[in-house]
N, C-alpha and C positions, 0 to 999 in steps of 0.2 A: 663270574659275571663281569663283563666289560662294558664300558660306556662308549658308544660309537657316535661320532658326529658325522652327519651326512652333508656333503658340500654341494652347493649348486643345485642342479636339477634333480639330484638323487632324492631329495626330501619329498618330492612329489610322489615317488614310488612307495613311500611309507605314509601316505595319507597326509602329507604336509609336515610331518614331524622332522625336526632337524637333529634330534638326539634320541638314541635308542639304547636300552640296556639289553644285552644279549648274553646268554650263557654259551660261551664257545672257547675252546682251548687253542684253536689255530684258525688261520684264514679260511681254510676249506670248510670247517664246521660253521664259521661265521656266515659264509656265503650260502651254505645249505640251509641254515636256519632262517636267514633273511628271505630266501626264495620260498620257504614253507609258510612263513608268517605274512609275507608281502609278495604275492605272486608277480606283481609288476616288476620286481627286481630281476626275475630270471632272464629276460632279454637283455637287460643292462649288464648283468654278470657275463652273459655270453659275448657281448660286445667288448667287455673289458672294463674293470674297475680297478683303480690304483688304491692301495691301502697305505696310509702313512701311519707308522707306529713311532711315537716319540720323535717325530721330525724326519724319519727315514722312510722314503717311498719304496714300496715293494709292489712289483707287477708280476704276476705269474709265479710267485713263491708261496704256493697255497699251504705248504707245511709249516710256515713260519708261526711260531707260538705267539699267543697274545698275552703278555704279562697283565695281571689283574689291575694294576694301577697305571697302566700305560695310557697315554693320550693317543686315541685312535681316530683317524679321519678316513672316510671313504670319498674318493674323488672320481668323477667321470673320466674315462680315458680320453686324453686329448689327441686329436689327429691333425695332421697338417704337414706342411713341407717347408 
C-alpha cells in the first residue's frame, strides 16, 4: 500500500480527495487501479501524468517500482513552450 498525493486539478478526478491509499507495486499498476476506482482519471492518464517518487519525477517510466514508504505525488503533465 502506498500513499499518493494528488497535485492540482488531479484531486477533482478523485472526488476532491488530495491523498489516496492504493495497493500498487509500480506506476503501471497504480494508474490501472486509479482508472478502475476513479474513471475520471483515465483521460488524464492518457494525456499524461508525471509521478514524483521521493522528489524524482518520472514520465513514461511505467515499470518504476513504488517503494512502500516513498513520498509519491501525481502531477498533471505540463505543456508549453
